C-alpha positions, 0 to 999 in steps of 0.5 A: 355125911360122906367122910370126903372132903367137900365142897360147898358153893353158897349162892342167895339174893341179898338178905336172903341169909346166905352168909349167916347159913354158910357160918352155920355149917361151918361150925357144924363140920368144925364140931365133927372134926371136919378140917375147912377152910371158908373163902368169902369174897365181900369179907376178902373185899373187906380186908383189900380196900383197907391196904393203902395201894392204887387198886384199892382206892380205885376199887374203894372208890367204885364201890363208894360208887355203887358200882361193879369191880373188873372180873379179875379182882374177885378172883384174884382175891379168892385165888390167892385165898384157897393158894394161901390157905387150902392144903387140899384135904379140907372142905371148902365153903364158897360164899360170895365167888363166879356170882358172874358167868366170866368168873364161873368157868374160873371157879370150876376150873380151879376145883378141877384144879384140885380134884374135887369132885360131887361139888353142892351149889347151894341156893337159898331161894327167896323171891325179890318181894321176901328180900326186899323187905328183909333188907328194909327191916335192918334198918341200915343207912345206907339201904335206900329203896334204890340201892336194895331194887339195883342189888336185886334186880343186879343178882336176877341180870347176873348170878342167874345165869350162873346158877344155871351154868352150874346146875347143868354142869357135870360135876356139881350137886344144886340144891334149891333150898326153901330160903324163906323159913326161919334160920334153923329151917333153913340149916336143916333143910340144907343139911339134909340135903348134904345128908343125902349123898352117902 
């Protein structure tokens, strides 16, 4: 793996295990002595909705009704996390950023502003059916068939075009990883893909 700071963006359907794989990568980078900054929009939202203000209340209501929040909110959350925590020399591991086409150019502009090059896009690729069965097996009360199907159709409608955008964008290296393996197998494939860059 190169000594230059890395930027790695994770994408995947709900149930694909991308959060697990992002954490495994973080652990590996840190065990190699690399400084890292991990930004995960979902956890930023969870912290935000615990605040007692008007915007947090509206956001919590939107989530409880299964709706989407306006684009400015996720952009504000991850840009604020970047401004507060990133000094420029660390590896950046990003999870849950730019999941709509309106967000993708904003993320690209931020990474260009920071002078990041050879940005890696990791797509943990799993089928709809595989993701559906994986989410059902979790046994969560809120994972109804309708909710799961809506999450999966949202990926096809909103996130898939973002993947196409980054796949074609100069300066980005796209990795399509088979997510329908066991966790160590997916991690090994990710590391092999990243290690091809010298």
